N, C-alpha and C positions, 0 to 999 in steps of 0.2 A: 727430614729428608723430603724434597720435592716430588709430586707425583708426576711419573716418566707416563706422557699421553701417548706418545708415539715414537715407534720403532723407527731407529736410523740404521741404515745400511750403507756403508762408504768401502771405496776400491781403497785397498792396502797395496803400498807400493813395496812393502816388505813380504808379504804373502803372494803379490800379484793377483790377486781375487779380491771379490765383493763379500764384504763380512758383514754381520749383525755388531753394531757397535755396543760393547761392553767397557763401561770405566773400570778402573782399579776400585773407585770407590762409589758405590751405588748412589747415584743421582748428580753425582760430583764429576765435573771434566777439568782437567788440567791440561792446558793448551799453548802449545808455545809455535810462534811465527819468526821466522827470520826477517829481521827489519831492514831497513835501506843503508847502505853506505853513501853517507851524506857528503857526497864530493860533487855533486852535479844536481840537476831536476831529475825528479822521476819521469820516464817515459810512459806512455800510456800503456805500453807492453808490461813493464814492470807493474803498474796498477793493476792490469787484470787481475795478477795473482793475489792482490790484498783486496780487491772487490769480491773475489769468490772466496778467500777465507773469511773475510765480514760475513758472507751470507751462510757459511757454514758454522760459525759461531752464533749467530742470529736463529738458524735453524736449530742448534743445540738448545737454545734457551727457549725457544718457540715449544720445542717437545716437552720442556719440564726441566732442563737441566741447570744445575747451577754450573756457570763456566769462570772458570780463572783464568785468563790470557796474558800472556807475557810476551812483550818483543824487544829484542835488543836494537840498538842505534849503533850501528858500525862507524865510530869515528877515529880508528886507529888498527892498523895492522892487515886491511885488506888490499894485497898486490894485484897489478893489472891483469895476471894470471892467477887463477885459483889456484894453481899447483905451485905456489909459493916462490914464485918468480914475476920479474917485470918490477915496475915501480908502484910503490905505495898509492893507491889511489886518492887519498888524503891529501899527501904532498903533492902531487898531479894537479888536484882541485887550486890549494894555495898559490902553486909556482903559476898557474895559467890565470888567477884574478889578484895577483899581488896582493894577498892578504894572509892572515895567520890561518894554521890549520883549524883552531878552534873557532875562528869568525867563519871560516867555511864550515863548518860542521854545525855551528846554531842558525846560519841563513839558511842551509839547504834541508836541516831538521823542520825550521819554520814552515819553509817553502814545501816538504813533504806532507804534511798535518794539513796545511791549508789546502792542498789539493784532496786530501782524503776527506775533509769537511766539505768540500764542495760535492763528491761523490757519495756522500753519506755513509763513509766508513766509520765505525765506530773507533774511538781509539781505544787500545787495549788497556785492560786493567792495572798492569803494569808497563812502564815504557823505561828501558835500561841502558843509558849510553855506555860501551865498552869502557871509556874512560874512567868510570866510578867504579869498575869491579876490579880494578887490578891487584887486591889483594886474594881476592878469589881466584884468580888466573894462575898466580902463584903456589897459592897452596895447593891447587890440584895438579900442578906442573911438578911439584915436590914429591907428591903422592904417587904420582906415575913413574917417576925416577926410583923411589924406594921398591915399588912393586915390579922394577925389570922391565918395564913397557916404553921406558924414554931413554934416550942416551945423548950425552955432550960430544959436540964434535965442531972444531973450527969457531968455537965460541956461543954457537947456538945450542938451545935444544930440541929435538926431535924425537917424534915418535915412531917406535920401532913395529911397522906390520907385521914382521916376519914371526911376531910374538902370538899372533891371532889363527885362528885355525880356519875362520870363513871371514877375511877382511870385505869380501864383495858380496857378503849376505843382501844389502839393499838394492844394488845394481844387478845382481847376478850375472856379472860378467868376469872376464879375466883380465889380466893386465895390457896383454897385447890389443885385446877388442877397445879398451877405454883410452889406450894412449894414440890410436889412429884418428886422425884429425888435429891431434894435440899441436899446440903452439910451439915451431921450432925456430922461432926467431927471438928466444929469450936464452940468456946464460943458464946453464944446468948446474945445479947446485951439487958440487963435487963432495960435499961433506956429508950428504945422505949416504948411507949404506944400500937402501933399495930406491928406485925411482918414486916409488908409491909412498915412502915415508915422509912425513910431514912437518914444518916447523911448529914446536910450541911457543917456543920465546926467542926473539932475536936480538943479537949484541950488534956493538956498534960495527963487528964485522961484517953486516950487512949493508946497513946506510949508516954512514956516520953524519949525513946532516939531516937525519929523522929529527923533526922539530919538537915531537913528545916523546918524551925518554922517563924510564922511572928506575929506581934501585931495585935489585933482585938478587939472590944468592948466586948468580951467574955472573954478574956484571950488567952495567947499566944497559938497559934496552927497552924492548915493547912486545906484546903479545902476538902471536900468530894469529890469522884470522877465524881458523875453526876452533880453538879453545874457547873462545868468547861464548857461543850459543851455548856450548855444554855447560860451562861453570856459571853462566846466568840462568839459565833454566834450572838447574840444582838449585842455584841459591834462593830463586823465589818460588819455585811448586816442586821441592823435593826432589827424593831420590826414583820416584816412578814418575812416567809423564805418558798422558793418556793420547795426545794427538801433537805430531809436530808436522807443521805446514811450511811450504816454501814452493816455488816455481821448480820446473821439470828440471831446468841446469841446475840445481842445488845436489839433484841426487850423488852426481859424483864431481867433484871428490869431497865436498862440505859435508854432504849429511851421511856420508860413507866415512868421513873422517871422523864426524859427532859422534856415531854409534861407536866407534872403534876406541876412543878416548873415554867416552863415558862409563861404556860397561867394563873396560879396563881399570876404570877409578871406582866404580861401586861394585864390582864383583859379581853382578847379576843384570838381566834386561833391564833396558832403561824405557824404550818408549813401544808400545804395541801399535800404533796404527801412524803409519805416514802418507801424507794428502798434499799431493803435487799437481799443480795448476799448469796446463801446457802454454805454448808461446802464444804470442800474438803474432802473425807474421804481416810483412807488406808484400810488395809485388818482387821485392828483392830476396825475400827471406826473411829469418828472425829479425824482429826490429831490435836495434841497440844503439847506445850513443856514441860507437865507433865511426858509425856511418856520416858523422857530422851533424847537421840539422836533423833534428828528432823530435818526435811528436809529443807534446806534453799539454796538460790539461788547458792552460794557458793558451796555447795556439790556438786550441778547439773552439776557446771562448771567444779567441778575435776572430774566428771564421764564425761565428753565430751561433755555435751550438751550445745547449744547454749540458753542463757536465753530466746530468743524471740521463741524457740521450746515449753518453757512451756505457754509461752503467746497464741501460736496458740492453745496448747492443751486445755488452758481455754476458747477460742474464738469458739471452736469445741463444747461446750455444752451449754445449756441455764443457765443463771445467776441464774434461780429459780428453778433448779436441782440439788441435790447432786451430786458431781463429785467423781469419784473413781479414785485414784493415783496410777496406777502401771507401772513399768518401760517397762514391753513390749508396754504396749500401747505408752507408751511416746517416744518410738523408732520407733513405726509404723509413730508418728506425725512428728518425726525427720526426716524419709525418706519421707516423703509427703511434709514437710517443704522443703528440700535441694531440690526436683524435681520440686517445683513451682519455686524456685528462679532461677534455671537455665533457665526453660522455657521462665521466664522473663526478664531472661539478655540478649538472642538473638533476642528481640523484636527490631526492628529497632529504632533508636532515631529521624531520619528523615521521613519528609512524611507532609502531610495534614491532619487536622483532618476532620473525617466523621461524621459531627456532628447529620446528621438524625439518623445514625445508632447507634451513642452513647447516644443518648437520652434513649431507651429502657433500657438499661444497668444502665444507672443514675437513672432511675425511680425504677428498681428494686432493687438496691440497698437501695435506700431511702425507700424503702418501707419496706425491710428487718429490716432495724433500727427503724423504725416509729412502728414495729410490736413488742413492747416492746422489744427492742434492741435484735432482734434476729440475734447473731453474727454467727451462724451456717449457716443461709441462706444467709448472709453477705457476707460468705465466698464462698460459692456455685457461686454467682455472678462473683467472680473473676475467677474462672473456667471456667464459662460460655462466660468470655469476650476471653479467650484465644482459647475457640472454635470457637468464632463468625466470620462469614464472613466480617472482617473488616480488613483494613491496618494494619499492626505493630504499627505505630506510634499513631493510635486510641487507641489501647490497652494499650499500654505503658501509656498514657496520663489519661485513664480512672482509670487502677490500682492506677497510682500515686495519683489521687483525692481520690480512696477508702482507699488509706494507710494512708491518714489523720486520718481516725477514727482506722483503724485496727492496725496500727502502726506496723508492722512486718516488717519494711524496704526491701519490696518487690521489689525495684526498685534500690536497692543499686548495685555497680558495680560490675560485677562477678570476681571472682579472680581465680588463677590458681589451687588451690584447691578444686573447686568445678566443676572442669569440669569431666564429667563422660561420659559412654561409649556411651549412646545416642547421646551428644551432638560433641564428636569426630566421630562418625559413620556420623552424617551430613555434618561436615566439611569436612571429605575425599571425601565424596561423590560430593560435591560441587568442590573441587581442581579436581576430575576426570573430572566433567564435563567441567570444566574450560580448562582442559588440550586437551580436545575432539574439544572444540570449537577453540582452537588455532591450533590445527593441521589440522582443516577445515578452517584457515584461518579467521574465525566468530570472530575477535579482538573486534568489539564491547560487543557481548556476554560474552567473556575473562572477561573485562573490567567491565561487569556489575555484573557479578559474584563476582570479586574481591569487588567491591563497595558496593555491598550487604552484603557481610559477615563484610566490616569495619564498615559499621553502626551498626552491630550487636556487635561489639567489638571484631571481629577476624580478625587479621592481617597477611595477607601473605608474604612470602619473596621467591623469587625464587632464587635457589643457583643450583651450578653445581651437586649436589648431588639429585635436584630436589625441589620442592615447600614444605616448611616447615610454619607452622603455629603458631601464640601465641595469648592469650589474652591480650588486650591493658590494 
């Protein structure tokens, strides 16, 4: 078992309080992430959740945990309303682009992981498309029917929420509160005994033109959205889950339904900690695809932003606070990011670590992560390191360690295009000091200045016209 170095406290949506994280098995974490529905590009609001879930996983690994993280890919069964109504999103994408559903799924799955790579989001240990787990969905539904938690109506199979003592355990609300603001432009499913019942399996009675269909004991059809995550999690992580992640809009009905069907199927508590990331908003409210043009990583790149600037934008705010997106704010983050990279780039790569001094900053960084993944405070520790009374090598080593979690490429090699006036002025001043040292025949000092600049990635060359410099 790995040594757990740092305590992690997390806000648990299930209990509505910050708790000290304790996994079911000491030293090991089983973590599940709701993956994308791959009918369109992910907008940057979606990606905020994946960035913060990535930081959570890396924080746990940094603390010493062995993490096994699973994510589904929804390529069937997700309707335009999360409450089992509207049109299938995958079918919508196929009609929009005149392609097959599987072509749409592959293209947008690849696009999603391309965005993740640009944002330094680690690919989960297991990525499972829903279409690859149909036997597991059918087996789980059969068990729920046998146990009396599901019923057949109109050719479809539904979960019966009336069989539960507390269906609203995650959201702590009632049906009337949760139905306020619900979409009323979609046809109500009259097969349901209750509005909160949800579909486990659709047959042709729902969509006869559905492209993806499978044989089942109840006829040719396809799974509902909610059954996917439960069955995939149980398949790859077993019957006890430590952390389940998702955006705040997943709390109801998706995660509420996951708890209902999973615990009815298993016969015991399923997941101990629920981690939810709040919305990214623009000036008109929650960011969504339904608004027409929506912000993507590719659009940010076209406008000249490094995707990691957006990652830093997200890290400067706490994941449990709504985050307002504005270009002027992103411009400020870009300026701060570029300046930070330049300051780190000229730190010497040579020297001896000053371990006693470094410990205080390691502790501060671990404390920030342990305080409900306080990424803003963790970034502050990076700035504190740069101002610290430590040699350059120790600063660089610390920042390299911290970037295992922050993943901002903080110690990447400096390039010519990031040289600014501040760096140029510093180098010119060092060249002047070296020139004066040589004039005073203090060649040891002159060599020391050259070596110091070289260690920072700045190479000097003496020419007839004077000393010139370049970035290695």
